[in-house]
BABASE-614252 format. One line per field, with one value per residue (C-alpha): residue number from 1; residue in three letters; chain; x, y, z. Coordinates in steps of 0.001 Angstrom, whole numbers, always signed. Each point is the difference from the previous one (the first is absolute). Example, Ala and Ser with C-alpha at 12.3 -4.5 7.8 and 13.67 -1.06 7.14 Angstrom:
<pts>
nr: c(1:2)
rest: c(ALA:SER)
kette: c(A:A)
x: c(+12300:+1370)
y: c(-4500:+3440)
z: c(+7800:-660)
</pts>
This chain:
<pts>
nr: c(1:2:3:4:5:6:7:8:9:10:11:12:13:14:15:16:17:18:19:20:21:22:23:24:25:26:27:28:29:30:31:32:33:34:35:36:37:38:39:40:41:42:43:44:45:46:47:48:49:50:51:52:53:54:55:56:57:58:59:60:61:62:63:64:65:66:67:68:69:70:71:72:73:74:75:76:77:78:79:80:81:82:83:84:85:86:87:88:89:90:91:92:93:94:95:96:97:98:99:100:101:102:103:104:105:106:107:108:109:110:111:112:113:114:115:116:117:118:119:120:121:122:123:124:125:126:127:128:129:130:131:132:133:134:135:136:137:138:139:140:141:142:143:144:145:146:147:148:149:150:151:152:153:154:155:156:157:158:159:160:161:162:163:164:165:166:167:168:169:170:171:172:173:174:175:176:177:178:179:180:181:182:183:184:185:186:187:188:189:190:191:192:193:194:195:196:197:198:199:200:201:202:203:204:205:206:207:208:209:210:211:212:213:214:215:216:217:218:219:220:221:222:223:224:225:226:227:228:229:230:231:232:233:234:235:236)
rest: c(MET:LYS:SER:ARG:TYR:THR:LEU:ILE:VAL:CYS:LEU:VAL:THR:ILE:PHE:LEU:ILE:SER:CYS:ASN:SER:ASN:PRO:GLY:LYS:HIS:LEU:PHE:ILE:LEU:SER:GLY:GLN:SER:ASN:MET:VAL:GLY:LEU:LEU:PRO:GLU:GLU:SER:PHE:THR:PRO:ALA:LEU:GLU:ALA:HIS:PHE:GLY:ARG:ASP:LYS:VAL:ILE:ILE:VAL:LYS:ASP:ALA:HIS:GLY:GLY:GLN:PRO:ILE:ARG:ARG:TRP:TYR:LYS:ASP:TRP:LYS:PRO:LEU:GLN:GLY:ASN:GLY:PRO:LYS:ALA:GLN:PRO:ASP:LEU:TYR:ASP:SER:LEU:TRP:ILE:LYS:ILE:HIS:THR:SER:ILE:GLN:LYS:GLU:ASN:ILE:THR:THR:ALA:THR:PHE:ILE:TRP:MET:GLN:GLY:GLU:ARG:ASP:ALA:ARG:GLU:GLU:LEU:GLY:ASP:VAL:TYR:GLU:LYS:SER:LEU:VAL:GLY:LEU:TYR:ASP:GLN:LEU:SER:ALA:ASP:LEU:GLU:ARG:ASN:ASP:LEU:ASN:PHE:ILE:ILE:GLY:ARG:LEU:SER:ASP:PHE:ASP:MET:GLN:ASN:GLU:LYS:TYR:PRO:HIS:TRP:THR:LEU:ILE:ARG:ASP:ILE:GLN:VAL:LYS:VAL:ALA:GLU:SER:ASP:SER:ARG:PHE:GLY:TRP:ILE:ASP:THR:ASP:ASP:LEU:ASN:ASP:GLY:TYR:ASN:ARG:LYS:GLY:GLU:LYS:ILE:LYS:ASN:ASP:LEU:HIS:MET:SER:GLU:GLU:GLY:TYR:ILE:LYS:MET:GLY:LYS:ARG:PHE:ALA:LYS:LYS:SER:ILE:GLN:VAL:ILE:GLU:ASN:LEU:LYS)
kette: c(A:A:A:A:A:A:A:A:A:A:A:A:A:A:A:A:A:A:A:A:A:A:A:A:A:A:A:A:A:A:A:A:A:A:A:A:A:A:A:A:A:A:A:A:A:A:A:A:A:A:A:A:A:A:A:A:A:A:A:A:A:A:A:A:A:A:A:A:A:A:A:A:A:A:A:A:A:A:A:A:A:A:A:A:A:A:A:A:A:A:A:A:A:A:A:A:A:A:A:A:A:A:A:A:A:A:A:A:A:A:A:A:A:A:A:A:A:A:A:A:A:A:A:A:A:A:A:A:A:A:A:A:A:A:A:A:A:A:A:A:A:A:A:A:A:A:A:A:A:A:A:A:A:A:A:A:A:A:A:A:A:A:A:A:A:A:A:A:A:A:A:A:A:A:A:A:A:A:A:A:A:A:A:A:A:A:A:A:A:A:A:A:A:A:A:A:A:A:A:A:A:A:A:A:A:A:A:A:A:A:A:A:A:A:A:A:A:A:A:A:A:A:A:A:A:A:A:A:A:A:A:A:A:A:A:A)
x: c(-92934:-956:-3219:+1968:+2445:-2958:-1523:+3198:+294:-3627:+607:+3147:-1757:-2857:+2419:+1905:-3247:-1181:+3410:-11:-3758:+948:+3397:-279:-961:+1256:+1150:-280:+1458:-878:+1870:+1002:-1295:-3180:-844:+277:-2256:-2579:-128:-2616:+803:-3604:-1094:+1931:+3344:-1198:-2975:+2335:+2355:-2697:-1572:+3255:+1363:-3085:-1502:+1778:+3452:+789:+1287:+141:+2041:-98:+1777:+483:+517:-402:+2836:+2811:+3447:+1571:+2401:-3068:+223:+3531:+2258:+3286:-1022:+2750:+292:+2375:+2161:+46:-2067:-3415:-3107:+295:-1591:-3121:-1358:-2991:-2443:+1817:-362:-3784:-218:+2039:-2287:-2999:+1763:+1286:-3449:-1798:+2431:+388:-929:-630:+1725:+999:+512:+910:+673:-272:+1021:-2008:+1484:-1550:+2311:+2622:-1817:+1457:+3587:-505:-1132:+2987:+2434:+1166:-84:+3735:-341:-3562:+1236:+2195:-2774:-2623:+2155:+1051:-3546:-768:+2944:-910:-3461:+1217:+2399:-2708:-2384:+2919:-868:+2183:-2916:-1834:-1757:+86:-2536:+617:-2565:+1938:-687:-2556:+408:-798:+3286:+1762:+1778:+1448:-1345:-1527:+1772:+3559:+823:-3437:+1170:+3207:-1975:-2304:+2918:+1577:-3303:-83:+3606:-344:-3310:+1543:+3165:-1428:-2493:-1740:-564:-2360:-1612:-3296:-765:-2011:+217:-3729:-1310:+169:-2670:-3662:-1677:+1564:-1771:-1191:-1750:+2478:+1195:+3708:+2517:+3498:-363:+2441:-2650:-2207:-3584:-2651:-153:+3847:+404:-2322:+2025:+3143:-1124:-899:+3413:+1875:-1959:+485:+3718:+350:-1862:+2186:+3283:-1192:-1306:+3159:+2239:-1779)
y: c(-151324:-2662:+1761:+3237:-2013:-1518:+3497:+1271:-2901:+499:+3714:-725:-2661:+2427:+2657:-2259:-1296:+3602:+888:-3068:+777:+3469:-494:+3100:+706:-1241:+2783:-515:+2466:-39:+2036:-37:+1204:-369:-3621:+853:+2996:-2281:-2239:+1152:-1460:+63:-2345:-3127:+897:+1560:-2397:-3038:+1416:+1187:-3511:-1516:+2458:+1863:+3346:+2062:-1693:+1237:+3281:+461:+2793:+461:+2566:-748:+1907:-1100:-87:+657:-1533:-1312:+3050:+1993:-2187:-984:+2799:-1473:-1073:+419:-985:-2808:+2527:+3562:+2780:-1331:+859:+1038:-1350:+2018:-1833:+2378:-2931:-1647:+3072:+114:-3662:+403:+2863:-2308:-2740:+2218:+1553:-3411:-1678:+2784:-1317:-3478:-3171:-1751:-3667:-732:+2298:-1261:+2010:-972:+1273:-67:+1820:-380:+788:+3328:-1136:-2952:+2591:+2192:-2926:+579:-3569:-226:+2086:-1230:-2660:+2359:+2601:-2443:-1328:+3544:+1161:-2821:+855:+3721:-657:-2423:+2614:+2714:-2359:-957:-3692:-2896:-2316:+1698:-2471:+548:-1182:+769:-178:-1475:+1759:-1783:-1790:+3276:+143:-3329:+650:+3261:+1893:+3029:-21:-1469:-810:-1671:-3461:+1142:+1823:-2859:-2309:+2546:+314:-3704:-224:+2574:-1433:-3386:+1228:+391:-1849:+3360:+534:-1376:+662:-504:-975:+2463:-1720:-1019:+3310:+2126:-1685:+679:+3371:+3078:+2483:+1849:-3068:-442:-3490:-583:-2779:-5:+3645:+2238:+481:-2538:-717:+1051:-3580:-196:+2791:-1776:-3154:+1935:+1304:-3480:-1366:+2888:-637:-3838:+341:+2576:-2150:-2996:+1847:+1361:-3388:-1886:+2349:-643)
z: c(+32502:-2495:-977:-675:-2135:-1879:-564:-1517:-2308:-1115:-576:-2051:-2007:-756:-1043:-2361:-1571:-519:-1630:-2334:-1039:-1061:-1912:-2113:-3556:-3407:-2373:-3795:-2290:-3708:-2598:-3700:-3258:-2052:+857:+3650:-606:-1570:+3031:+2382:+3469:+1156:-2746:+1103:+1650:+3142:+590:-307:+2683:+2307:-181:+1123:+2489:+1110:-1257:+2717:-544:-3516:-1200:-3766:-1665:-3668:-2253:-3627:-3129:-3622:-2423:+2486:+62:+3250:+261:+1126:+3206:+421:+1213:-1139:-3446:-2641:-3638:-835:-2002:-1079:+1448:-1149:+2052:+3624:+3110:+962:+3094:+555:-186:+2771:+2141:-530:+845:+3087:+1216:-270:+1767:+2811:+544:+74:+2547:+2611:+3479:-1472:+1090:-3245:+296:-3728:-2969:-3503:-3216:-3072:-3391:-3508:-2334:-2745:-3243:-373:+690:-2513:-2658:+714:-78:+3568:+1048:+621:+3152:+918:+2479:+1939:+54:+1166:+2827:+788:+313:+2388:+2112:-136:+1345:+2580:+1343:+89:+1764:+2383:-595:-940:-557:-2844:-2263:-3789:-2501:-3784:-2828:-2871:-3489:-2012:-3283:-1951:-2004:+264:-3311:+1347:-3140:+1683:+3303:-684:+3660:+674:+678:+1620:+2683:+428:+730:+2388:+1900:+617:+862:+2617:+1374:+368:+1742:+3508:+2122:+706:-3726:-2484:-3503:-1713:-3612:-2089:-3342:+1:+1207:-3164:-1996:-39:+467:+1429:+2372:-3095:-1339:-2770:-939:+561:-715:+1447:+702:+1859:+2723:+1795:-657:+2500:+1343:-200:+2510:+2423:-330:+349:+3352:+1157:-1060:+1761:+3175:-151:-577:+2805:+2448:-1060:+562:+3300:+1341:-1197:+2033:+3225)
</pts>
């Protein structure tokens, strides 16, 4: 009887160890406009995550489109007043198709949404509804993923137009991004102020550019990965 009990205990222990050694995969969703387009995950983002979690434990989904406002993702977007532009969330639909396809039959341990966008809304002076839209987009994706533990990492707009001369709501949206990112322990943000100097992918010299340099995109990927890992590990 004792030997049978010992055998059962051993089998249960082996089962639990097996379960703990295969906890599932970490999903990372990257979206936004041109500065997210310029980020190539394979350069620095994916390698950093695979080095930490394991190559077979990471799923990367990226869908980004240059020059697009947040209303192309957020379904309930509305202007502060008047008729204004309308929500046209077709880019969210294309993102969701990629996500859904990538996670079918997968056990997802954590999900992290990484967002690099806001330039277009700053140019169109739509900062007054950006906070509501940003939080709304996060809630929208959380609901579709059926998760209440979605992590959220935001790339703050760079120092391209700190005087708000070309993009009137530039600093307003920067401040909103930080405010949202610091409102929840599952959220975070990265600084991009030093990433838009140097040489772009065409070999042209840039300074405080709207877009990041070639080296800047590599650093951005590393920062997004580092912040994602930090948020995930801190919540354990």
